[in-house]
PyMOL CGO cylinders between C-alpha atoms (Angstrom):
from pymol import cmd
from pymol.cgo import CYLINDER

trace = [
    CYLINDER, 0.00, 0.00, 0.00, 1.46, 3.34, -0.97, 0.3, 1, 1, 1, 1, 1, 1,
    CYLINDER, 1.46, 3.34, -0.97, 1.18, 6.56, 0.91, 0.3, 1, 1, 1, 1, 1, 1,
    CYLINDER, 1.18, 6.56, 0.91, -0.67, 8.23, -1.98, 0.3, 1, 1, 1, 1, 1, 1,
    CYLINDER, -0.67, 8.23, -1.98, -3.87, 6.27, -1.40, 0.3, 1, 1, 1, 1, 1, 1,
    CYLINDER, -3.87, 6.27, -1.40, -7.03, 8.06, -0.40, 0.3, 1, 1, 1, 1, 1, 1,
    CYLINDER, -7.03, 8.06, -0.40, -7.22, 8.72, 3.32, 0.3, 1, 1, 1, 1, 1, 1,
    CYLINDER, -7.22, 8.72, 3.32, -10.13, 6.30, 3.80, 0.3, 1, 1, 1, 1, 1, 1,
    CYLINDER, -10.13, 6.30, 3.80, -8.47, 3.44, 1.89, 0.3, 1, 1, 1, 1, 1, 1,
    CYLINDER, -8.47, 3.44, 1.89, -7.43, 0.31, 3.80, 0.3, 1, 1, 1, 1, 1, 1,
    CYLINDER, -7.43, 0.31, 3.80, -3.76, 0.05, 4.78, 0.3, 1, 1, 1, 1, 1, 1,
    CYLINDER, -3.76, 0.05, 4.78, -1.54, -2.41, 6.63, 0.3, 1, 1, 1, 1, 1, 1,
    CYLINDER, -1.54, -2.41, 6.63, 1.11, -1.57, 9.22, 0.3, 1, 1, 1, 1, 1, 1,
    CYLINDER, 1.11, -1.57, 9.22, 4.45, -2.75, 7.79, 0.3, 1, 1, 1, 1, 1, 1,
    CYLINDER, 4.45, -2.75, 7.79, 5.75, -3.67, 11.26, 0.3, 1, 1, 1, 1, 1, 1,
    CYLINDER, 5.75, -3.67, 11.26, 2.95, -5.69, 12.87, 0.3, 1, 1, 1, 1, 1, 1,
    CYLINDER, 2.95, -5.69, 12.87, 0.47, -6.36, 10.02, 0.3, 1, 1, 1, 1, 1, 1,
    CYLINDER, 0.47, -6.36, 10.02, -2.53, -4.72, 11.70, 0.3, 1, 1, 1, 1, 1, 1,
    CYLINDER, -2.53, -4.72, 11.70, -5.10, -3.39, 9.26, 0.3, 1, 1, 1, 1, 1, 1,
    CYLINDER, -5.10, -3.39, 9.26, -6.12, 0.25, 9.39, 0.3, 1, 1, 1, 1, 1, 1,
    CYLINDER, -6.12, 0.25, 9.39, -6.62, 3.29, 7.17, 0.3, 1, 1, 1, 1, 1, 1,
    CYLINDER, -6.62, 3.29, 7.17, -4.17, 5.09, 4.92, 0.3, 1, 1, 1, 1, 1, 1,
    CYLINDER, -4.17, 5.09, 4.92, -4.78, 8.34, 6.82, 0.3, 1, 1, 1, 1, 1, 1,
    CYLINDER, -4.78, 8.34, 6.82, -3.11, 6.74, 9.87, 0.3, 1, 1, 1, 1, 1, 1,
    CYLINDER, -3.11, 6.74, 9.87, 0.11, 5.71, 8.06, 0.3, 1, 1, 1, 1, 1, 1,
    CYLINDER, 0.11, 5.71, 8.06, 3.21, 7.59, 9.22, 0.3, 1, 1, 1, 1, 1, 1,
    CYLINDER, 3.21, 7.59, 9.22, 6.95, 7.23, 8.65, 0.3, 1, 1, 1, 1, 1, 1,
    CYLINDER, 6.95, 7.23, 8.65, 8.67, 5.48, 11.53, 0.3, 1, 1, 1, 1, 1, 1,
    CYLINDER, 8.67, 5.48, 11.53, 11.00, 7.75, 13.54, 0.3, 1, 1, 1, 1, 1, 1,
    CYLINDER, 11.00, 7.75, 13.54, 13.97, 5.37, 13.55, 0.3, 1, 1, 1, 1, 1, 1,
    CYLINDER, 13.97, 5.37, 13.55, 13.37, 3.80, 10.12, 0.3, 1, 1, 1, 1, 1, 1,
    CYLINDER, 13.37, 3.80, 10.12, 11.81, 6.44, 7.81, 0.3, 1, 1, 1, 1, 1, 1,
    CYLINDER, 11.81, 6.44, 7.81, 11.46, 3.96, 4.95, 0.3, 1, 1, 1, 1, 1, 1,
    CYLINDER, 11.46, 3.96, 4.95, 9.02, 1.95, 7.10, 0.3, 1, 1, 1, 1, 1, 1,
    CYLINDER, 9.02, 1.95, 7.10, 5.36, 3.02, 7.07, 0.3, 1, 1, 1, 1, 1, 1,
    CYLINDER, 5.36, 3.02, 7.07, 3.53, 2.13, 10.28, 0.3, 1, 1, 1, 1, 1, 1,
    CYLINDER, 3.53, 2.13, 10.28, 0.06, 2.85, 11.61, 0.3, 1, 1, 1, 1, 1, 1,
    CYLINDER, 0.06, 2.85, 11.61, -0.08, 5.48, 14.31, 0.3, 1, 1, 1, 1, 1, 1,
    CYLINDER, -0.08, 5.48, 14.31, -3.13, 3.75, 15.81, 0.3, 1, 1, 1, 1, 1, 1,
    CYLINDER, -3.13, 3.75, 15.81, -1.50, 0.39, 16.63, 0.3, 1, 1, 1, 1, 1, 1,
    CYLINDER, -1.50, 0.39, 16.63, 1.44, 1.67, 18.67, 0.3, 1, 1, 1, 1, 1, 1,
    CYLINDER, 1.44, 1.67, 18.67, 4.20, 0.49, 16.32, 0.3, 1, 1, 1, 1, 1, 1,
    CYLINDER, 4.20, 0.49, 16.32, 5.64, 3.97, 15.82, 0.3, 1, 1, 1, 1, 1, 1,
    CYLINDER, 5.64, 3.97, 15.82, 9.18, 4.03, 17.24, 0.3, 1, 1, 1, 1, 1, 1,
    CYLINDER, 9.18, 4.03, 17.24, 10.32, 7.62, 17.75, 0.3, 1, 1, 1, 1, 1, 1,
    CYLINDER, 10.32, 7.62, 17.75, 13.86, 8.90, 17.91, 0.3, 1, 1, 1, 1, 1, 1,
    CYLINDER, 13.86, 8.90, 17.91, 13.47, 10.37, 21.41, 0.3, 1, 1, 1, 1, 1, 1,
    CYLINDER, 13.47, 10.37, 21.41, 12.62, 8.31, 24.55, 0.3, 1, 1, 1, 1, 1, 1,
    CYLINDER, 12.62, 8.31, 24.55, 9.98, 10.83, 25.67, 0.3, 1, 1, 1, 1, 1, 1,
    CYLINDER, 9.98, 10.83, 25.67, 7.98, 10.22, 22.50, 0.3, 1, 1, 1, 1, 1, 1,
    CYLINDER, 7.98, 10.22, 22.50, 7.64, 6.44, 22.97, 0.3, 1, 1, 1, 1, 1, 1,
    CYLINDER, 7.64, 6.44, 22.97, 4.08, 5.26, 22.28, 0.3, 1, 1, 1, 1, 1, 1,
    CYLINDER, 4.08, 5.26, 22.28, 1.67, 3.29, 24.41, 0.3, 1, 1, 1, 1, 1, 1,
    CYLINDER, 1.67, 3.29, 24.41, 2.21, -0.44, 23.77, 0.3, 1, 1, 1, 1, 1, 1,
    CYLINDER, 2.21, -0.44, 23.77, -1.06, -2.26, 23.01, 0.3, 1, 1, 1, 1, 1, 1,
    CYLINDER, -1.06, -2.26, 23.01, -1.56, -5.54, 24.87, 0.3, 1, 1, 1, 1, 1, 1,
    CYLINDER, -1.56, -5.54, 24.87, -3.31, -8.79, 24.01, 0.3, 1, 1, 1, 1, 1, 1,
    CYLINDER, -3.31, -8.79, 24.01, -5.84, -10.62, 26.21, 0.3, 1, 1, 1, 1, 1, 1,
    CYLINDER, -5.84, -10.62, 26.21, -3.07, -12.12, 28.40, 0.3, 1, 1, 1, 1, 1, 1,
    CYLINDER, -3.07, -12.12, 28.40, -1.65, -8.64, 29.11, 0.3, 1, 1, 1, 1, 1, 1,
    CYLINDER, -1.65, -8.64, 29.11, 1.47, -9.18, 27.00, 0.3, 1, 1, 1, 1, 1, 1,
    CYLINDER, 1.47, -9.18, 27.00, 2.62, -6.87, 24.22, 0.3, 1, 1, 1, 1, 1, 1,
    CYLINDER, 2.62, -6.87, 24.22, 0.86, -7.56, 20.91, 0.3, 1, 1, 1, 1, 1, 1,
    CYLINDER, 0.86, -7.56, 20.91, 4.11, -7.46, 18.99, 0.3, 1, 1, 1, 1, 1, 1,
    CYLINDER, 4.11, -7.46, 18.99, 7.76, -7.79, 19.95, 0.3, 1, 1, 1, 1, 1, 1,
    CYLINDER, 7.76, -7.79, 19.95, 9.25, -4.59, 21.32, 0.3, 1, 1, 1, 1, 1, 1,
    CYLINDER, 9.25, -4.59, 21.32, 12.89, -3.74, 21.76, 0.3, 1, 1, 1, 1, 1, 1,
    CYLINDER, 12.89, -3.74, 21.76, 14.48, -4.32, 25.20, 0.3, 1, 1, 1, 1, 1, 1,
    CYLINDER, 14.48, -4.32, 25.20, 15.08, -0.57, 25.51, 0.3, 1, 1, 1, 1, 1, 1,
    CYLINDER, 15.08, -0.57, 25.51, 11.31, 0.00, 25.57, 0.3, 1, 1, 1, 1, 1, 1,
    CYLINDER, 11.31, 0.00, 25.57, 10.74, -2.33, 28.54, 0.3, 1, 1, 1, 1, 1, 1,
    CYLINDER, 10.74, -2.33, 28.54, 10.33, -0.71, 31.96, 0.3, 1, 1, 1, 1, 1, 1,
    CYLINDER, 10.33, -0.71, 31.96, 13.07, -1.05, 34.59, 0.3, 1, 1, 1, 1, 1, 1,
    CYLINDER, 13.07, -1.05, 34.59, 13.06, -4.07, 36.87, 0.3, 1, 1, 1, 1, 1, 1,
    CYLINDER, 13.06, -4.07, 36.87, 12.47, -3.49, 40.58, 0.3, 1, 1, 1, 1, 1, 1,
    CYLINDER, 12.47, -3.49, 40.58, 14.04, -5.91, 43.08, 0.3, 1, 1, 1, 1, 1, 1,
    CYLINDER, 14.04, -5.91, 43.08, 13.44, -5.93, 46.84, 0.3, 1, 1, 1, 1, 1, 1,
    CYLINDER, 13.44, -5.93, 46.84, 16.31, -7.28, 48.95, 0.3, 1, 1, 1, 1, 1, 1,
    CYLINDER, 16.31, -7.28, 48.95, 15.59, -8.59, 52.47, 0.3, 1, 1, 1, 1, 1, 1,
    CYLINDER, 15.59, -8.59, 52.47, 17.77, -10.46, 54.92, 0.3, 1, 1, 1, 1, 1, 1,
    CYLINDER, 17.77, -10.46, 54.92, 18.90, -11.18, 58.43, 0.3, 1, 1, 1, 1, 1, 1,
    CYLINDER, 18.90, -11.18, 58.43, 22.17, -11.87, 60.19, 0.3, 1, 1, 1, 1, 1, 1,
    CYLINDER, 22.17, -11.87, 60.19, 22.75, -14.58, 62.78, 0.3, 1, 1, 1, 1, 1, 1,
    CYLINDER, 22.75, -14.58, 62.78, 25.72, -15.39, 64.94, 0.3, 1, 1, 1, 1, 1, 1,
    CYLINDER, 25.72, -15.39, 64.94, 27.79, -18.24, 63.52, 0.3, 1, 1, 1, 1, 1, 1,
    CYLINDER, 27.79, -18.24, 63.52, 25.87, -18.48, 60.23, 0.3, 1, 1, 1, 1, 1, 1,
    CYLINDER, 25.87, -18.48, 60.23, 26.43, -15.05, 58.69, 0.3, 1, 1, 1, 1, 1, 1,
    CYLINDER, 26.43, -15.05, 58.69, 24.03, -13.00, 56.60, 0.3, 1, 1, 1, 1, 1, 1,
    CYLINDER, 24.03, -13.00, 56.60, 21.13, -14.66, 54.85, 0.3, 1, 1, 1, 1, 1, 1,
    CYLINDER, 21.13, -14.66, 54.85, 19.92, -12.57, 51.91, 0.3, 1, 1, 1, 1, 1, 1,
    CYLINDER, 19.92, -12.57, 51.91, 16.85, -13.16, 49.80, 0.3, 1, 1, 1, 1, 1, 1,
    CYLINDER, 16.85, -13.16, 49.80, 15.05, -11.48, 46.95, 0.3, 1, 1, 1, 1, 1, 1,
    CYLINDER, 15.05, -11.48, 46.95, 12.03, -12.63, 45.04, 0.3, 1, 1, 1, 1, 1, 1,
    CYLINDER, 12.03, -12.63, 45.04, 11.07, -12.27, 41.44, 0.3, 1, 1, 1, 1, 1, 1,
    CYLINDER, 11.07, -12.27, 41.44, 11.22, -8.70, 40.17, 0.3, 1, 1, 1, 1, 1, 1,
    CYLINDER, 11.22, -8.70, 40.17, 8.18, -6.67, 41.26, 0.3, 1, 1, 1, 1, 1, 1,
    CYLINDER, 8.18, -6.67, 41.26, 7.75, -5.22, 37.75, 0.3, 1, 1, 1, 1, 1, 1,
    CYLINDER, 7.75, -5.22, 37.75, 7.72, -6.68, 34.25, 0.3, 1, 1, 1, 1, 1, 1,
    CYLINDER, 7.72, -6.68, 34.25, 10.82, -5.88, 32.30, 0.3, 1, 1, 1, 1, 1, 1,
    CYLINDER, 10.82, -5.88, 32.30, 13.53, -7.47, 30.20, 0.3, 1, 1, 1, 1, 1, 1,
    CYLINDER, 13.53, -7.47, 30.20, 14.47, -11.08, 30.87, 0.3, 1, 1, 1, 1, 1, 1,
    CYLINDER, 14.47, -11.08, 30.87, 17.04, -11.30, 33.66, 0.3, 1, 1, 1, 1, 1, 1,
    CYLINDER, 17.04, -11.30, 33.66, 20.09, -13.48, 32.96, 0.3, 1, 1, 1, 1, 1, 1,
    CYLINDER, 20.09, -13.48, 32.96, 21.97, -13.17, 36.26, 0.3, 1, 1, 1, 1, 1, 1,
    CYLINDER, 21.97, -13.17, 36.26, 22.17, -11.50, 39.65, 0.3, 1, 1, 1, 1, 1, 1,
    CYLINDER, 22.17, -11.50, 39.65, 25.27, -10.00, 41.23, 0.3, 1, 1, 1, 1, 1, 1,
    CYLINDER, 25.27, -10.00, 41.23, 25.52, -9.68, 45.03, 0.3, 1, 1, 1, 1, 1, 1,
    CYLINDER, 25.52, -9.68, 45.03, 27.55, -6.71, 46.31, 0.3, 1, 1, 1, 1, 1, 1,
    CYLINDER, 27.55, -6.71, 46.31, 28.77, -6.12, 49.90, 0.3, 1, 1, 1, 1, 1, 1,
    CYLINDER, 28.77, -6.12, 49.90, 30.34, -3.27, 51.86, 0.3, 1, 1, 1, 1, 1, 1,
    CYLINDER, 30.34, -3.27, 51.86, 31.90, -3.75, 55.30, 0.3, 1, 1, 1, 1, 1, 1,
    CYLINDER, 31.90, -3.75, 55.30, 31.97, -0.89, 57.85, 0.3, 1, 1, 1, 1, 1, 1,
    CYLINDER, 31.97, -0.89, 57.85, 31.25, 1.92, 55.34, 0.3, 1, 1, 1, 1, 1, 1,
    CYLINDER, 31.25, 1.92, 55.34, 33.95, 0.65, 52.94, 0.3, 1, 1, 1, 1, 1, 1,
    CYLINDER, 33.95, 0.65, 52.94, 33.54, 0.34, 49.17, 0.3, 1, 1, 1, 1, 1, 1,
    CYLINDER, 33.54, 0.34, 49.17, 31.13, -2.20, 47.70, 0.3, 1, 1, 1, 1, 1, 1,
    CYLINDER, 31.13, -2.20, 47.70, 32.72, -5.39, 46.35, 0.3, 1, 1, 1, 1, 1, 1,
    CYLINDER, 32.72, -5.39, 46.35, 31.24, -8.16, 44.21, 0.3, 1, 1, 1, 1, 1, 1,
    CYLINDER, 31.24, -8.16, 44.21, 30.92, -11.29, 46.35, 0.3, 1, 1, 1, 1, 1, 1,
    CYLINDER, 30.92, -11.29, 46.35, 28.77, -13.61, 44.21, 0.3, 1, 1, 1, 1, 1, 1,
    CYLINDER, 28.77, -13.61, 44.21, 27.23, -14.04, 40.77, 0.3, 1, 1, 1, 1, 1, 1,
    CYLINDER, 27.23, -14.04, 40.77, 24.08, -16.14, 40.35, 0.3, 1, 1, 1, 1, 1, 1,
    CYLINDER, 24.08, -16.14, 40.35, 23.19, -17.15, 36.80, 0.3, 1, 1, 1, 1, 1, 1,
    CYLINDER, 23.19, -17.15, 36.80, 19.80, -18.29, 35.57, 0.3, 1, 1, 1, 1, 1, 1,
    CYLINDER, 19.80, -18.29, 35.57, 19.53, -21.68, 33.92, 0.3, 1, 1, 1, 1, 1, 1,
    CYLINDER, 19.53, -21.68, 33.92, 17.09, -21.84, 30.99, 0.3, 1, 1, 1, 1, 1, 1,
    CYLINDER, 17.09, -21.84, 30.99, 15.81, -24.85, 29.05, 0.3, 1, 1, 1, 1, 1, 1,
    CYLINDER, 15.81, -24.85, 29.05, 15.89, -25.04, 25.25, 0.3, 1, 1, 1, 1, 1, 1,
    CYLINDER, 15.89, -25.04, 25.25, 12.35, -23.57, 25.30, 0.3, 1, 1, 1, 1, 1, 1,
    CYLINDER, 12.35, -23.57, 25.30, 13.44, -20.58, 27.45, 0.3, 1, 1, 1, 1, 1, 1,
    CYLINDER, 13.44, -20.58, 27.45, 11.71, -21.89, 30.57, 0.3, 1, 1, 1, 1, 1, 1,
    CYLINDER, 11.71, -21.89, 30.57, 13.47, -21.05, 33.82, 0.3, 1, 1, 1, 1, 1, 1,
    CYLINDER, 13.47, -21.05, 33.82, 14.99, -24.20, 35.32, 0.3, 1, 1, 1, 1, 1, 1,
    CYLINDER, 14.99, -24.20, 35.32, 16.90, -22.52, 38.13, 0.3, 1, 1, 1, 1, 1, 1,
    CYLINDER, 16.90, -22.52, 38.13, 16.14, -19.01, 39.37, 0.3, 1, 1, 1, 1, 1, 1,
    CYLINDER, 16.14, -19.01, 39.37, 18.54, -17.75, 42.05, 0.3, 1, 1, 1, 1, 1, 1,
    CYLINDER, 18.54, -17.75, 42.05, 16.65, -15.95, 44.80, 0.3, 1, 1, 1, 1, 1, 1,
    CYLINDER, 16.65, -15.95, 44.80, 19.11, -15.76, 47.65, 0.3, 1, 1, 1, 1, 1, 1,
    CYLINDER, 19.11, -15.76, 47.65, 22.65, -15.83, 49.00, 0.3, 1, 1, 1, 1, 1, 1,
    CYLINDER, 22.65, -15.83, 49.00, 24.30, -16.73, 52.31, 0.3, 1, 1, 1, 1, 1, 1,
    CYLINDER, 24.30, -16.73, 52.31, 27.33, -14.66, 53.25, 0.3, 1, 1, 1, 1, 1, 1,
    CYLINDER, 27.33, -14.66, 53.25, 29.23, -16.78, 55.79, 0.3, 1, 1, 1, 1, 1, 1,
    CYLINDER, 29.23, -16.78, 55.79, 31.97, -14.11, 55.98, 0.3, 1, 1, 1, 1, 1, 1,
    CYLINDER, 31.97, -14.11, 55.98, 29.53, -11.80, 57.80, 0.3, 1, 1, 1, 1, 1, 1,
    CYLINDER, 29.53, -11.80, 57.80, 29.96, -13.65, 61.11, 0.3, 1, 1, 1, 1, 1, 1,
    CYLINDER, 29.96, -13.65, 61.11, 32.49, -11.07, 62.36, 0.3, 1, 1, 1, 1, 1, 1,
    CYLINDER, 32.49, -11.07, 62.36, 31.13, -8.01, 64.23, 0.3, 1, 1, 1, 1, 1, 1,
    CYLINDER, 31.13, -8.01, 64.23, 30.50, -4.97, 62.07, 0.3, 1, 1, 1, 1, 1, 1,
    CYLINDER, 30.50, -4.97, 62.07, 28.14, -3.16, 59.72, 0.3, 1, 1, 1, 1, 1, 1,
    CYLINDER, 28.14, -3.16, 59.72, 27.39, -5.03, 56.51, 0.3, 1, 1, 1, 1, 1, 1,
    CYLINDER, 27.39, -5.03, 56.51, 25.64, -3.36, 53.59, 0.3, 1, 1, 1, 1, 1, 1,
    CYLINDER, 25.64, -3.36, 53.59, 24.34, -5.31, 50.58, 0.3, 1, 1, 1, 1, 1, 1,
    CYLINDER, 24.34, -5.31, 50.58, 22.61, -4.74, 47.29, 0.3, 1, 1, 1, 1, 1, 1,
    CYLINDER, 22.61, -4.74, 47.29, 21.77, -6.97, 44.34, 0.3, 1, 1, 1, 1, 1, 1,
    CYLINDER, 21.77, -6.97, 44.34, 22.04, -6.07, 40.65, 0.3, 1, 1, 1, 1, 1, 1,
    CYLINDER, 22.04, -6.07, 40.65, 19.89, -7.86, 38.09, 0.3, 1, 1, 1, 1, 1, 1,
    CYLINDER, 19.89, -7.86, 38.09, 21.49, -8.04, 34.65, 0.3, 1, 1, 1, 1, 1, 1,
    CYLINDER, 21.49, -8.04, 34.65, 19.42, -8.54, 31.50, 0.3, 1, 1, 1, 1, 1, 1,
    CYLINDER, 19.42, -8.54, 31.50, 20.53, -10.36, 28.37, 0.3, 1, 1, 1, 1, 1, 1,
    CYLINDER, 20.53, -10.36, 28.37, 21.38, -7.09, 26.62, 0.3, 1, 1, 1, 1, 1, 1,
    CYLINDER, 21.38, -7.09, 26.62, 23.49, -5.82, 29.54, 0.3, 1, 1, 1, 1, 1, 1,
    CYLINDER, 23.49, -5.82, 29.54, 21.02, -3.48, 31.27, 0.3, 1, 1, 1, 1, 1, 1,
    CYLINDER, 21.02, -3.48, 31.27, 21.56, -3.39, 35.05, 0.3, 1, 1, 1, 1, 1, 1,
    CYLINDER, 21.56, -3.39, 35.05, 18.89, -2.89, 37.68, 0.3, 1, 1, 1, 1, 1, 1,
    CYLINDER, 18.89, -2.89, 37.68, 19.90, -2.26, 41.30, 0.3, 1, 1, 1, 1, 1, 1,
    CYLINDER, 19.90, -2.26, 41.30, 17.91, -3.31, 44.36, 0.3, 1, 1, 1, 1, 1, 1,
    CYLINDER, 17.91, -3.31, 44.36, 17.54, -1.40, 47.59, 0.3, 1, 1, 1, 1, 1, 1,
    CYLINDER, 17.54, -1.40, 47.59, 20.57, -1.26, 49.93, 0.3, 1, 1, 1, 1, 1, 1,
    CYLINDER, 20.57, -1.26, 49.93, 20.18, -3.49, 52.97, 0.3, 1, 1, 1, 1, 1, 1,
    CYLINDER, 20.18, -3.49, 52.97, 22.11, -2.74, 56.18, 0.3, 1, 1, 1, 1, 1, 1,
    CYLINDER, 22.11, -2.74, 56.18, 22.74, -5.54, 58.70, 0.3, 1, 1, 1, 1, 1, 1,
    CYLINDER, 22.74, -5.54, 58.70, 24.68, -5.23, 61.98, 0.3, 1, 1, 1, 1, 1, 1,
    CYLINDER, 24.68, -5.23, 61.98, 26.56, -8.21, 63.38, 0.3, 1, 1, 1, 1, 1, 1,
    CYLINDER, 26.56, -8.21, 63.38, 27.57, -8.02, 67.03, 0.3, 1, 1, 1, 1, 1, 1,
]
cmd.load_cgo(trace, "trace")
């Protein structure tokens, strides 16, 4: 379908295949040779602030694949406790928001207001069908048995390298 059709003529979005009207065809912001419908949400602008609403299907998932940059940030809540002789027991659940697929978690620790250091990396294990076989949701820091102030945070890392940091948790060992 060309852009010189009458405004009421049927048209198809070149990105997702949704049918609409020629009056709603616009040039895509990132790929001007691509004509997309402004009504289906496929328009991908050059600037982040112009990103469109993403239409969803009946299950609440995006109707068409979107780039990882368009996904919202992941929020992770870190909780934990410290016990004498065992160390610090940290846990985090699944991210509280939908976002890009997480590939691994990094656990960071600071002792007595010192700099944060990487103490563990937990990697997801996926099946051939991209089902999660092993999702790391915790860490035990046996080195935290000594008295002092221990601060922790967890970073979730997506497949394309985006990093999402959890809250900072402070635990005191006496």
